[in-house]
N, C-alpha and C positions, 0 to 999 in steps of 0.2 A: 580511506573508509569514512563514511558519514554515519552519524547516529541521529535518528529523527525520533523525537518524542511525539508520538501520534496524538496523544491526549492534548498536548499543548495546541496543536493545530486545530483539533476539533472543538476545544474550549474557546479559542479565539474567533471561530467562524461558525456561527449557528446555522448558516446556510451550508448544508453538506456538500453541495456542488462547488461552492467557493473553497471549502476545506479540501476537497479532492483535488481541485486545480492547484491550490497552494502546496499540497503534498507532491504532486506531479512536478511542479516547477522546481521544488527543492531537491529533487533527486534526478532530474533528467540529464544533467551534465555528468553526474556520476555514472549513470547507466550507459550513456553514449560512449564513455571512456572505459566501460566494463569494470568499474570500481564497485566494491561491496558497499551495501547499504544496510545498516542495522536499524531496525524499526522496534523501538521500545513501546510495548503495548500496555504498560502499567496504567491503571485507572481508566482504560478505555472500556466504556460500558456497552457499546454497540458498533456495528459496522454496517451502516445503512447502504442499500443498493446504490443510491445516487452517489454516495461517496466512492464506492468501489468502481462504479462505471467510469467516473471522470478521473480516477487515480490509476488503479491497477488495470482497468479496461483499456485505458489510453496507452498505458506502458505495453500491454500485450499486443495492441493494434500496431504500435510502432516498432517494438523490439522483439516481440514473440514471447511465448510462455516460458521459454528457456531462460530468458533474462530474469523473470521473476523467480524462477526456481533456483537459478545459479547465483544471482547477485544479491538477493535479499535474505537477511537472517532476522528472525523475529525473536525478541527476548521478552520475558515476563508476559508471555502469551498463555491464555487459558486454553483448555482442550476445546471448549465451545468456539472460541475465536479461531483456533487452528483449523477446525472442521469447516467453519464458515468460509475462510479463505480458500481452503483446498477445494471445497465444492464449487465456489465461485470460479476458480480457475479452470476446473475440469469442465464445467457447464459453458464457460466462455469460449472454450476451444471448439465446441460443436455447433 
């Protein structure tokens, strides 16, 4: 199991497409091996579409929505963040 502090990635990369790629790169081996990934959302202030497209969008393209639903656990997540992610995943499927 891997724990990713999402705020650290977002703070280190002001270009959200780069941040999304870094996030994807840091979890892809775990996903390909069906290992759980814990995403710590503490201090994350926003989830821009460009970040979501190159991170979770790419994961969905390559591994399907079930990988996101079954392998990712989010901690310290707000209701607004949870709704944003849920809506993104639902809309991405269609």
